[in-house]
N, C-alpha and C positions, 0 to 999 in steps of 0.2 A: 505494498499499499503506499502511496507518496506520503511524502512529509505534510504536505497540504493537507490532504484529504484527512489524516490524523489528528491535524491540528484541530480542523473544521471538527468532527465529530466529538472530541475532546472539549471544545469550547461549546458546543452545543448540548451536550451532557451537563457542565458546569453553568449554564445558563439556565437549563430548564429546572437541575435541582436549585438553583438559586433563587428562581421565581417560585417554586414550590415550597421553598422554606419562608421564603419573605411574605407568603400567604397562610403560612403555618395556623391553623386554628383547632379548637378540639373537633370541628365538625368533620374537617380535612383529614386529620388524624383517623377518626373513626370511619370514614370512608376509605382510606386506604389502609386500615387494620393493623396502626402503630399505636403504640404507647402516647397519651395526651401528654404535653408538657403542663406543668403546673402554672407558667407564664411563658407567653410567645417570645420573650425578649430573645434567650439565646438562640432558639430557630431562626429568628430574623437576623439577627447579627451575621451567623453562620450563611445565611442565606446571601446577605449583602456581599459579603466575604467570596463567596462561590460566586456569585453574578460578576463580580469584578475579575476574578480570575480567569473567568470566560471571556470579556471583554480584553482581559491582556493576551488570551490564547489568539483570539481574533487579530488583534494587531501581530502577533508574531508571525502568523500564517501570511501577513501581506508583506514580510521580509523577502526580497526577490534576490538574494544572493545565494540561497539556497541552503545556508550553512546555518545552522541552529545556532542563535546568539544567545539565547535566553528571554526572558520575558523582558529584562533590562529596565531603563527608567520609565518608558510608557506604561509598562505592566505593573510596576510598583505605584505608579499613580493610580491605575483605574483601580486597584485592587483597595488602595488606602482609601480613598474616594468615597467608594461604593460601602465599605465596613465603616468607615466614618458618619457618612451622610444617615446611615440607617441607624446609626446610634444616636446621631443628633436628633432625628425623627421619634426616637422610643422617649429621648427625653424631653422633648419639646410636646408631642401628642400622647406619650403611653399611659401617663397617670400610675407611674411606676410607685409612689407611695414609699420613697427610700430616704434613710436619713440624710442628714445633710452631709456627713462624709461621706456618703456613697453618691449623691448627686456632684458635689465637688470632683470626686475621684473620676467619674463617667464623664463631665463636662471636660477637665483637664485632658483625658483620652482623645476626646473630640477636637480639642484645639490643638494636639499635639499632632493627630494623624492627619486633619485634614489642614492644619499648618504645613506639614512636611510636603505634603503634595503639594499645595500653592508654589511654597520654595522651588520644589522640583519641576513645577512647571513654567515657572519664571525662567530659571535657569535653563531648562531644555529650549525654550525658545529663543533665549538668547543665544545658546550655542548653535542655533540653527541660522542665525542672520547672517548674510555675508560679511557685514562689516564687523562681527563680532571677534 
């Protein structure tokens, strides 16, 4: 099987699993016959990360050199942004009822993960400019 075909299949699997976990609910767990989660928080975070991996794999398959280079900076950005933004969504809309230290810790993670992605994006774009 060709490298691009395998990456496409892997990306599709990760994207589908990511969407499935992002939509995780007790009803979906019952439908699929899997154990329910006490809270959708962890399945959703994992779904965001898997979705990011799927995007990163699609980016890698566009590599025209034919040589696998790993997911690289673009992949790291995709994974971090998807995971960080899902966590942010939970903190804003999730009614998590966490103690203050938990909220501070999770918001710190959002700022750290999304922040490094923004730095990577800016650095990546500057590195691609002809005058850089």
